[in-house]
N, C-alpha and C positions, 0 to 999 in steps of 0.2 A: 558558414552558419549564420542565419538571420538572427537578429536580436529577439530574445524571448519576450512575449507579451506579458506585461505585469498588470494583473487585474486588481481592483480595489475591493471587490465583494459586492459592490452596489449594482453591477451590471445585471441586466435582466435577460433571460432566455426568451426566444420567440415562441409563441403559441402556448406557453404555459405560464402560470402565475408563480414564478420562482426567480430568485436572484442567485448569483454565484455564491453569495454567503449562505444561502439555504443549502446549496450543494455541498459546500465545505462542512456545514454542520451535520449533514447527513453522512458524509463519508469519513470525517476525521474527528468526530466528537469524542470517541472513546480513545483517549490518549494512552490507555493501557495496552491496546493492540500493538503487535510488533511493528507493523508498517508505520502507523502513526507515531509510535515511540521513536522509531528511527528518524523520521522527518523532524520530530521535535528536537532530538539530539543535535542534528545538523543545524537547526535554527539557533539553538543555544550557543553552539560553537561560533556560528556566523555573527551572532550578536556580540559575543565576547571580543572578537577581533575587528568588529565594525564593517563586516562584509554586507553589502546591500542585497545580493541575490538578484533575481530569484534563482532557486536551485535548478540545475540542469540534469534531467534524468539520464542515467547511464554515462555521465561524463567520467573521465579518467580520475578525477578527484571530486570531493564533495564541496569544499569551500575554498575560495581564493580570497586571501586577505587583501586589503587595500595596498599593502606594501609588497605584494607578490608571493606570499607564502602559500604553497599548495598544501591543503589539509585533507586527509582522509579520516572520516568519522566512523567508528564502529560502536555498536550498541548491544548491551545485554541488560538483563534485569532479573530480580528474584521472582516477581509475581507475573503471572500470565492470565489471559482471559479464559483459558481452558484449565481443566483439572490436571495438575501435575502429579506424576507418579515417580517416586524415587527422589534422591537428593537433588538440590539445586546445583547446576554446573554453569558457572558464568563463563561463557565461551564466545569468542569473536571469530567470524569467518570472513572469507573474501580477501585474504591477505595475498601478497604477490608471490609468495614462495612456490616452488614446485619440486617436490622430492622425487618425482618419477622421471629422472633423467632429464631429457630435453623438454618435457611437457611443462612448460611454464605458463602460468595464468596469463590470459590475454584480456584486454579491456577495450571498450569502445572510446574513441576520442572525439569529442565534440569539435575540436579544432580542425581535425583532418577528415572527419566524417567516415572513418573506417576503424577496423580493429588494429590494435598495436600490442606489442609485448607489454606485459604488465607494467603500468606506470607506477613508479614509486614516488609517492608524495613526499614533500619535505618533512612533514610531521604527521604522525598518526595519533589521533585522540580516541581513547577507549572510554566510553561513557557507560556508567552502571547506574540503573535506577534501583535504589536500595530498599524500597518498600517491600517488606516481606509479605507473603500471601495472607498471613493472619491479621494484617493491619489494614485499615481503610486506605484506599489508593486515591491520592490527590495528584492528578496529572499536572496541576498548576504550581505545585510546590517545587521550586528550583532547588531548595535545600535538600531534597531527597535524592539528588544526583551526586555521584562521585566521578571525578575525571582523572585519567592517567594519560600522560603524554610521552611518546617515544620518538626519537629520530627515525625518519623513513628508512635509512640504510641499516639501522639496527633491526627493524622489523623484517626487511628483505633479507638481511644476512642470516637469519635463522633458517631460511629455506622452508618455513612452515606456511601452509595455506590457511591455517586457523590456529588459535592459541587460547588457552584458558587464562583467567585473570592472574593466577599465581605466576605464570610465565611472564606476563606483562610486568609484574612487580619485580620479579627476579632480574629482568633486563634493565631495571632502573626506573620504572614508572612509579611516581609517588602520588598518593591520593590527594586530590585537590578539590576545593570548592570552586563554584563557578566564578566568583570574583577574583580568584587567583589564576584563572585559566589563560587569559590573554598574555600576561607576562611570561608564563611558562612556555606557551607556544612560541613566542618570539625567541626566548632563550634556547629552546631545543632546536629551533630552526637554525640558529647560529652554530650550534654544535654540529648539526647535520652537514653544514657547509664548510666545516673546518678543513676537510681534506682539500678542497679547492682553494681555500684562502691561505694555506700554509700551516695553520694551527701552531701549537706549541712545539718547542724543540725538546726531544727526549734527552734525558741526562746522558752524559758521556759514560760509556762503560769503562770501568777501571778494574785492574787485577789486584787482589789482595796480596801484598808482598809476602805475607806469612803463610800462605796456602795457595792451592790451585783454584779456590773459589773466586768467582767474579762478583764484585760488588758495584752496584750502580746507585747506591744511596749516599755517596760521599762521606761514608763513615771511616774512621781511622781503622787501620788493619787490626783484625781480631776483635772489634767491638760491635760489629753490626749484628743485631739480634736475628735478622732474617737470613743473612748470608753466612755467618761464621759458624762452623760446627762446634766451636768451643764455647758457645754462648751458655753460660750458667747452668749447664746440665739439663736444659729444657729438651723435651722429647722432640724428635723430628716431626711427629704427627701434630703436636701442638703448634710448632712453628709454622708448619704448612697450612694449618687452618687459619692462621692470622696473617699469612704471608701475602705480599703483593704478587699477582699473577701477571706475567709479561706475555703479551699476545703478538705473534708474528703475523705478517701479511698472509701467511698460509693458513691462518685461523687455528694455530696450535698454541696452547698455553704452556708456559715454562715457569719454573721457579727460579729465583735468583741463585746464581752459582752453577747453572746448567752449562755444560761444555758442549752440548749437542744442539746448537742453534741452527735453525733451518733458513735463516736470513740474517745477514750481518749488517744490513742497513737499518740502524735503530731509529732513524727518523721516520720509518714507516710502521713502527710498533706502537701498541697501546698498552695501558696498564689497567688492571682491575684491583682496586684497593679495598673492596667490600670484604669483611671477614666471612669466611666460609665459601668463598668463590672457588677455591681450589677443590674442595670436597664436592661441590656441585659439578664441577667440570669432570672430576674423576668418576662421578656417578652417571655421566653421559648427558648432562644438561648443558645446553648452549648458554654461554655467559658473555655479556657485552662489556667492553672496556669503559671505564668512567674517568680515566685520567691519561696523562701522557700525550704523545704526539697525535694519536689517532683515537679520539673518543668515539665510541660507537662501533669499533671493530669487534666482530663476534668471534669468540673462540668456540670451535666445535669439538675439539678433542684435546686431551692432555698429553704432554710429552711423556713417552714411555720411560725415558731415563729419569725424569723428575718423579714419576710415580714410584719407581724403584727406590729413590732416595727418601721419599716421604712415607 
């Protein structure tokens, strides 16, 4: 691929009295339009990480940071240039998942000049223009944007080709302002690469000497609130709602004390510490790990034995 030409805006067309800046003003002045808003979101992410550009149309990722982080940028917003009917749905498309068996999204690679299986960027940044339709729209107000960042393998692990904002948040995306974006992108990129760098070591599994429950919290026998059935009379459903969920490489979530493990190599497991994660998983929602040896590992289903116990 040849190096892209970077124009300044002062260049003049032949035969007409117009500059490139005139063309840009004609085609991109309305920053409320979806195409322009998408370009602006990519520009904001590029500025945050110090990427010089220019953008490459249809490349496998949108932004490449100076330290080599590949970033995919997805955009949504409350206000549109057309009259909206029905409630606002903040949704992001073009994700690498493919639920239809082997039909996985493909993308064009500028490096190879051809189509490749869906490239999974190190980091996905979900950008939301928050101005509601009833308010004046200022396309130059950077404070009107919210940003959410997820590891690429978390996004790909859901198998989804699109997702709504609530799913992004449930998978661990936190609402950020633009000035916090660069640090979060670098932190999430490190999380995304933990599998390759070894990551943290999962705690050694231990057997409670007073029961058949398995405890991996290093608690004294009979004292673990999450593992011991003798804990203070608390209901199983209450404990399950606050319990850590342990996710196997087979993308199955288990509660502590489960004797029906589908993989005994705990260095390949991850943990979900967020309250309510088990209930989300039981309700059929995919949930990503946020702790343990494999951060970002997605649980797609709950262990049936653990469901029966909770």
